[in-house]
N, C-alpha and C positions, 0 to 999 in steps of 0.2 A: 626857814624854806619857803613860807607865805610871802614874806617881803621882798623875796628875788624874784618871785611870780610877779606881785604887784609893781615892783619896779620895772620887769620887763613890760609888763602891760602899760604901765604908764607911759614908757620910752616909745614904745609902738605908738599909741595914740596921739604922741607928741607930733607927728607926721600928719600934715592935712589930708595926706592921700590915703592914709590908714583909715582916718578918722570918716572919710567920705564914703570908705568902701564897708565901712562897721554900721555906717547909719544905712545904708543900702541892704546889708544882710540883715539888719533888725526889723527893717521894714518887710522885708519879703516875709522871715519868718512870720512875722504878727499878722501878716496877712493869710498865711496859711494856716494859722493856728485859727484865725477869725473862720475862715471856710470851713475847716475840721468841725469847729462849732458848732455853726450853723446849721450844719448837713446833718447833725445826729437828731435835730427836732423833727 
């Protein structure tokens, strides 16, 4: 089962537009995480 999921993700990442979307999502998630971390002090 894990191999099938891994293959599906690998195929999805092969498309450049998906890669760009994932990069944007990761950047957004990271900035939200940083905001939360900094506001806790």
